[in-house]
C-alpha positions in Angstrom: 230.3 129.6 321.0 232.8 129.7 318.2 235.5 127.0 318.1 238.8 128.9 317.4 241.2 126.1 318.0 243.8 126.1 315.2 243.8 122.7 313.5 246.3 123.2 310.8 249.7 124.6 311.0 250.4 128.3 310.0 251.7 128.9 306.6 253.2 132.1 304.8 252.6 132.8 301.2 255.4 132.0 298.8 255.0 135.4 297.5 256.2 137.0 300.6 259.1 139.5 300.2 262.4 139.8 301.9 261.3 142.8 304.1 259.7 140.5 306.7 256.3 142.3 306.5 254.3 139.2 306.4 251.4 137.4 307.9 250.9 133.7 308.4 247.4 132.0 308.4 245.9 128.7 309.8 242.6 127.3 309.7 240.3 127.0 312.8 238.0 124.2 314.0 234.9 126.3 312.9 236.1 126.7 309.3 237.5 130.1 310.0 241.1 131.7 309.7 243.5 132.6 312.3 246.2 135.3 311.3 249.4 136.4 313.1 252.6 138.4 312.3 255.4 136.1 311.0 257.9 138.2 313.3 255.9 137.7 316.5 254.7 134.1 316.4 254.0 134.1 320.0 252.1 137.4 319.9 248.4 138.1 319.5 246.4 136.4 316.7 243.3 137.7 314.9 240.4 135.2 314.2 237.9 135.6 311.2 234.9 133.5 310.5 234.5 131.9 307.1 232.4 134.8 305.6 234.6 137.5 307.0 237.8 135.9 305.6 236.1 135.4 302.1 235.2 139.2 302.1 238.8 140.1 303.0 240.2 138.0 300.2 237.7 139.4 297.8 238.7 142.9 298.7 242.4 142.1 298.3 241.8 140.5 294.9 239.9 143.6 293.7 242.7 145.9 295.0 240.6 147.5 297.6 243.8 148.0 299.9 246.3 149.1 297.1 247.8 152.5 298.1 
């Protein structure tokens, strides 16, 4: 079973804009990443394992999600 306890505080990128469309991330005990909406801090969180998060970051860096 994965250990998804959040072991660091959530943080938001310093590149976040003023529109409020931001996410915050935190590390989990199993080395993964928890993600939440900065406007709904008590809301649902998404959890990613280390390899899933690394793949997401790689896709962002290559512009895979650019519209």
